Backbone as CSV, one residue per row, in Angstrom:
resi,resn,N_x,N_y,N_z,CA_x,CA_y,CA_z,C_x,C_y,C_z
1,UNK,-82.514,5.506,37.366,-81.183,5.650,36.463,-81.413,7.250,36.224
2,UNK,-80.440,8.108,36.236,-80.580,9.244,36.380,-80.837,9.606,34.802
3,UNK,-81.363,10.877,34.511,-81.692,11.393,33.081,-80.323,11.570,32.456
4,UNK,-80.347,11.102,31.227,-79.048,11.296,30.409,-79.291,12.241,29.295
5,UNK,-78.133,13.004,29.191,-78.183,13.758,28.011,-76.775,13.480,27.095
6,UNK,-76.750,14.155,26.075,-75.510,14.002,25.117,-74.324,14.223,26.092
7,UNK,-74.282,15.485,26.717,-73.196,15.925,27.567,-72.862,14.953,28.533
8,UNK,-73.877,14.368,29.434,-73.524,13.395,30.456,-72.908,12.063,29.822
9,UNK,-73.455,11.745,28.662,-72.990,10.454,28.076,-71.391,10.669,27.814
10,UNK,-71.223,11.665,27.103,-69.820,12.097,26.795,-68.866,11.986,27.934
11,UNK,-69.306,12.972,28.883,-68.658,12.890,30.246,-68.493,11.843,30.713
12,UNK,-69.420,10.767,30.839,-69.426,9.386,31.278,-68.306,8.596,30.709
13,UNK,-68.362,8.653,29.383,-67.344,8.013,28.408,-65.992,8.331,28.701
14,UNK,-65.933,9.825,28.830,-64.491,10.304,29.039,-64.053,9.955,30.488
15,UNK,-64.783,9.785,31.262,-64.537,9.493,32.734,-63.966,8.073,32.695
16,UNK,-64.884,7.196,31.992,-64.442,5.801,32.033,-63.161,5.679,31.241
17,UNK,-62.949,6.217,30.159,-61.754,6.060,29.565,-60.400,6.656,30.308
18,UNK,-60.710,7.890,30.846,-59.397,8.387,31.905,-59.295,7.509,32.933
19,UNK,-60.309,7.017,33.625,-60.218,6.181,34.772,-59.274,4.748,34.468
20,UNK,-59.783,4.185,33.110,-59.179,3.181,32.651,-57.610,3.285,32.308
21,UNK,-57.437,4.516,31.765,-56.109,4.665,31.403,-55.324,5.173,32.453
22,UNK,-55.849,5.880,33.362,-54.962,6.266,34.665,-54.739,5.105,35.647
23,UNK,-55.474,4.206,35.591,-55.245,2.770,36.246,-54.087,2.065,35.669
24,UNK,-54.312,1.905,34.511,-53.136,1.185,33.639,-51.842,2.042,33.590
25,UNK,-51.902,3.209,33.481,-50.558,3.913,33.604,-49.896,3.871,35.076
26,UNK,-50.843,4.010,36.100,-50.344,3.909,37.429,-49.466,2.622,37.939
27,UNK,-50.202,1.477,37.139,-49.474,0.277,37.317,-48.269,0.084,36.564
28,UNK,-48.240,0.647,35.458,-47.244,0.494,34.383,-46.034,1.516,34.756
29,UNK,-46.479,2.303,35.648,-45.271,3.409,36.199,-44.541,2.832,37.225
30,UNK,-44.884,1.562,37.877,-44.308,0.965,38.836,-45.016,0.904,40.117
31,UNK,-46.322,1.275,40.230,-46.877,1.116,41.297,-47.218,-0.324,41.413
32,UNK,-47.440,-0.744,42.674,-47.584,-2.267,42.816,-49.007,-2.630,42.298
33,UNK,-48.805,-3.830,41.531,-50.005,-4.508,40.981,-50.652,-5.244,41.935
34,UNK,-51.940,-5.221,41.984,-52.753,-6.206,42.963,-54.269,-6.234,42.428
35,UNK,-54.834,-7.161,43.179,-56.389,-7.554,42.787,-57.177,-6.289,42.832
36,UNK,-56.766,-5.289,43.368,-57.612,-3.996,43.526,-57.915,-3.507,42.238
37,UNK,-56.803,-3.758,41.244,-57.087,-3.154,39.873,-58.343,-3.791,39.100
38,UNK,-58.284,-5.192,39.191,-59.422,-5.635,38.498,-60.712,-5.293,39.426
39,UNK,-60.578,-5.181,40.612,-61.906,-4.852,41.164,-62.129,-3.365,40.726
40,UNK,-61.281,-2.711,40.513,-61.669,-1.130,40.184,-62.245,-1.256,38.904
41,UNK,-61.669,-1.882,37.897,-62.215,-1.788,36.566,-63.418,-2.549,36.505
42,UNK,-63.965,-3.545,37.324,-65.165,-4.077,37.304,-66.067,-2.954,37.958
43,UNK,-65.719,-2.293,38.915,-66.566,-1.131,39.524,-66.764,-0.050,38.376
44,UNK,-65.746,0.200,37.563,-66.085,1.057,36.424,-67.009,0.615,35.477
45,UNK,-66.921,-0.881,35.225,-67.932,-1.177,34.252,-69.274,-1.121,34.786
46,UNK,-69.441,-1.272,36.065,-70.846,-1.515,36.719,-71.459,-0.167,36.918
47,UNK,-70.662,0.759,37.143,-70.755,2.154,37.190,-71.515,2.702,35.976
48,UNK,-70.708,2.440,34.814,-71.012,2.978,33.492,-71.929,2.104,32.626
49,UNK,-72.308,1.014,33.178,-73.063,0.144,32.255,-72.374,-0.387,30.964
50,UNK,-71.034,-0.509,30.967,-70.442,-0.860,29.811,-69.278,-1.754,30.133
51,UNK,-68.737,-2.418,29.071,-67.720,-3.564,29.255,-66.401,-2.497,28.897
52,UNK,-65.448,-2.681,29.695,-64.048,-1.963,29.403,-63.059,-2.995,29.268
53,UNK,-62.345,-3.069,28.175,-61.282,-3.732,27.597,-59.763,-2.914,27.912
54,UNK,-58.933,-3.282,28.643,-57.530,-2.824,28.961,-56.502,-3.775,28.375
55,UNK,-55.513,-3.419,27.726,-54.226,-4.102,27.860,-53.163,-3.218,27.717
56,UNK,-52.294,-3.041,28.457,-51.208,-2.083,28.604,-49.880,-2.862,28.954
57,UNK,-48.779,-2.445,28.286,-47.744,-3.332,28.633,-46.472,-2.131,28.606
58,UNK,-45.820,-2.156,29.767,-44.606,-1.321,29.892,-43.143,-2.084,29.161
59,UNK,-43.007,-1.599,28.148,-41.739,-2.329,27.769,-40.454,-2.216,28.571
60,UNK,-40.181,-1.020,29.383,-39.109,-0.841,30.352,-39.232,-1.878,31.258
61,UNK,-40.476,-1.995,31.961,-40.407,-2.841,33.341,-40.995,-4.204,33.197
62,UNK,-41.534,-4.402,31.782,-42.203,-5.705,31.474,-43.455,-5.959,32.100
63,UNK,-44.070,-5.118,32.811,-45.266,-5.086,33.510,-46.403,-4.941,32.622
64,UNK,-47.405,-5.989,32.882,-48.642,-5.886,31.893,-49.815,-5.761,32.783
65,UNK,-50.629,-4.867,32.294,-52.050,-4.884,32.981,-53.183,-5.318,31.837
66,UNK,-53.889,-6.133,32.284,-55.123,-6.546,31.226,-56.158,-6.855,31.839
67,UNK,-57.438,-6.536,31.361,-58.619,-6.795,31.860,-59.578,-7.098,30.621
68,UNK,-60.311,-8.157,30.588,-61.024,-8.586,29.461,-60.238,-8.645,27.963
69,UNK,-58.941,-8.835,28.008,-57.934,-8.888,27.046,-58.405,-9.839,26.060
70,UNK,-58.971,-10.811,26.359,-59.301,-11.920,25.133,-60.601,-11.909,24.760
71,UNK,-61.351,-10.746,25.139,-62.635,-10.507,24.536,-62.679,-9.603,23.268
72,UNK,-63.659,-9.864,22.481,-63.813,-8.994,21.330,-64.700,-7.826,21.596
73,UNK,-64.216,-6.516,21.225,-64.995,-5.278,21.318,-65.400,-4.765,19.934
74,UNK,-66.533,-4.603,19.443,-66.943,-4.510,18.173,-66.685,-2.988,17.746
75,UNK,-65.688,-2.530,18.023,-65.366,-1.060,17.644,-65.341,-0.668,16.020
76,UNK,-64.727,-1.722,15.455,-64.524,-1.413,14.085,-65.815,-1.558,13.271
77,UNK,-66.820,-2.455,13.668,-67.879,-2.670,13.253,-68.766,-1.442,13.483
78,UNK,-68.816,-1.006,14.557,-69.411,0.382,14.960,-69.053,1.503,14.090
79,UNK,-67.814,1.492,13.682,-67.432,2.596,12.776,-68.008,2.347,11.418
80,UNK,-68.178,1.303,10.942,-68.952,0.828,9.623,-70.142,1.787,9.803
81,UNK,-71.063,1.798,10.693,-72.111,2.496,10.714,-72.058,3.841,10.728
82,UNK,-71.153,4.310,11.385,-70.776,5.734,11.495,-70.455,6.303,10.064
83,UNK,-69.443,5.502,9.372,-69.088,5.814,8.065,-69.994,5.970,7.061
84,UNK,-70.915,4.901,6.845,-72.155,5.026,6.325,-72.918,5.981,6.449
85,UNK,-73.165,6.258,7.759,-74.156,7.412,8.004,-73.662,8.737,7.466
86,UNK,-72.385,8.976,7.534,-71.437,10.239,7.122,-71.526,10.195,5.477
87,UNK,-71.396,9.130,4.743,-71.571,9.119,3.388,-72.913,9.643,3.083
88,UNK,-74.032,9.004,3.676,-75.440,9.217,3.179,-75.529,10.728,3.568
89,UNK,-75.228,11.280,4.760,-75.225,12.808,5.149,-74.773,13.671,3.854
90,UNK,-73.662,13.315,3.576,-72.808,14.071,2.588,-73.108,14.113,1.371
91,UNK,-74.202,13.353,0.816,-74.401,13.164,-0.626,-75.423,14.014,-1.070
92,UNK,-75.463,14.240,-2.459,-76.537,15.122,-2.965,-77.785,14.323,-2.562
93,UNK,-78.937,15.367,-2.865,-80.173,14.848,-2.520,-80.956,14.193,-3.553
94,UNK,-80.363,14.132,-4.829,-81.135,13.637,-5.958,-80.584,12.246,-6.266
95,UNK,-79.839,11.499,-5.227,-79.514,9.956,-5.557,-78.478,9.658,-6.542
96,UNK,-77.961,10.557,-7.351,-77.047,10.226,-8.455,-75.995,9.361,-7.768
97,UNK,-75.356,9.973,-6.806,-74.120,9.451,-6.084,-74.431,8.071,-5.674
98,UNK,-75.710,7.906,-4.711,-75.860,6.475,-4.234,-76.113,5.319,-5.381
99,UNK,-76.410,5.965,-6.623,-76.488,4.864,-7.744,-75.113,4.710,-8.371
100,UNK,-74.147,5.364,-8.082,-72.996,5.218,-8.828,-72.259,3.952,-8.394
101,UNK,-71.766,3.133,-9.403,-71.460,1.752,-9.241,-69.689,1.927,-9.148
102,UNK,-69.264,1.077,-8.065,-67.893,1.025,-7.725,-67.430,-0.382,-8.097
103,UNK,-66.450,-0.298,-8.860,-65.756,-1.658,-9.335,-64.495,-1.706,-8.593
104,UNK,-64.249,-3.003,-8.260,-63.045,-3.253,-7.218,-62.432,-4.718,-7.878
105,UNK,-61.270,-4.868,-7.456,-60.470,-6.264,-7.746,-60.389,-7.251,-6.638
106,UNK,-60.227,-8.292,-7.005,-59.802,-9.418,-5.979,-58.705,-8.911,-5.075
107,UNK,-57.869,-8.030,-5.421,-56.757,-7.568,-4.554,-57.456,-6.363,-3.700
108,UNK,-58.473,-5.982,-3.741,-59.112,-4.851,-2.913,-59.945,-5.701,-1.830
109,UNK,-60.302,-6.967,-1.872,-61.000,-7.805,-0.944,-60.166,-8.090,0.243
110,UNK,-60.740,-7.804,1.473,-60.045,-8.236,2.464,-60.895,-9.182,3.335
111,UNK,-60.345,-9.895,4.513,-61.164,-11.100,5.216,-62.387,-10.489,5.644
112,UNK,-63.577,-11.157,5.646,-64.812,-10.806,6.201,-65.445,-9.979,5.098
113,UNK,-65.439,-10.212,3.901,-66.026,-9.575,2.695,-66.867,-10.393,1.865
114,UNK,-67.686,-11.232,2.356,-68.597,-12.019,1.898,-69.593,-11.399,0.650
115,UNK,-70.079,-10.291,1.243,-71.155,-9.741,0.240,-70.453,-9.011,-0.938
116,UNK,-69.327,-8.330,-0.701,-68.475,-7.723,-1.875,-67.927,-8.743,-2.683
117,UNK,-67.548,-9.676,-2.141,-66.878,-10.877,-2.977,-68.055,-11.302,-3.931
118,UNK,-69.132,-11.591,-3.391,-70.341,-12.113,-4.183,-70.484,-11.212,-5.553
119,UNK,-70.130,-9.957,-5.433,-70.442,-8.835,-6.652,-69.300,-8.470,-7.051
120,UNK,-68.096,-9.136,-7.146,-66.906,-8.905,-7.748,-66.792,-8.450,-9.147
121,UNK,-67.564,-9.340,-9.980,-67.589,-9.128,-11.403,-68.301,-7.856,-11.754
122,UNK,-69.449,-7.516,-11.191,-70.242,-6.433,-11.558,-69.995,-5.245,-10.538
123,UNK,-69.518,-5.395,-9.534,-69.207,-4.053,-8.598,-70.466,-4.076,-7.744
124,UNK,-70.548,-2.881,-7.104,-71.723,-2.523,-6.351,-72.013,-0.978,-6.060
125,UNK,-73.113,-0.741,-6.006,-73.359,0.815,-6.178,-73.084,1.342,-4.842
126,UNK,-72.910,2.611,-4.511,-72.517,2.987,-3.010,-73.635,2.880,-2.166
127,UNK,-74.936,2.958,-2.483,-75.973,2.546,-1.600,-75.837,1.084,-1.200
128,UNK,-75.478,0.088,-1.949,-75.340,-1.318,-1.677,-74.164,-1.448,-0.831
129,UNK,-73.181,-0.812,-1.131,-71.989,-0.803,-0.330,-72.309,-0.603,1.280
130,UNK,-72.855,0.650,1.210,-73.348,1.063,2.772,-74.228,0.189,3.317
131,UNK,-75.151,-0.400,2.530,-76.154,-1.428,3.006,-75.507,-2.853,3.569
132,UNK,-74.437,-3.361,2.961,-73.630,-4.542,3.282,-72.718,-4.244,4.415
133,UNK,-72.285,-3.101,4.471,-71.304,-2.575,5.509,-72.061,-2.735,6.791
134,UNK,-73.384,-2.118,6.635,-73.987,-2.114,8.050,-74.750,-3.439,8.405
135,UNK,-75.452,-4.061,7.301,-76.126,-5.246,7.679,-75.377,-6.505,7.825
136,UNK,-74.262,-6.497,7.160,-73.455,-7.853,7.114,-72.075,-7.710,7.591
137,UNK,-71.614,-6.425,8.103,-70.484,-5.982,8.434,-69.240,-6.381,7.694
138,UNK,-69.708,-6.425,6.317,-68.665,-6.386,5.362,-67.555,-5.582,5.525
139,UNK,-66.336,-6.226,5.506,-65.157,-5.363,5.516,-64.645,-4.599,4.387
140,UNK,-64.848,-5.255,3.261,-64.330,-4.347,2.117,-65.163,-3.146,1.868
141,UNK,-66.529,-3.438,1.994,-67.669,-2.272,1.845,-67.301,-1.110,2.587
């Protein structure tokens, strides 16, 4: 496997996204749909060592392109890690902000929030919220 740098990883992701989008756009623009599209998407997955999810629907022509459309991709859960890292990066260095307690109500809770639900009465500190967002993928945190 060739040496990877941040720049080549970004370029690789961009290439993958662009190729997937271009494939879907070509099909939705009226190009004949055929099995080669699925083959090309699988080829891109192998080339980049990643799973590619595509779902595109042209409302004018009613044509649909999908690849792994029924599979789950943990994009939102990945975001939780990035959000917690940004909070930690931007905090003061003395820990006062991490110790700040956040109170929330039942109305603030969303599905998939078991840990924040457990602490509804007393609330949670920013440090605790960051922890359960990452370790338990708590959606309210």
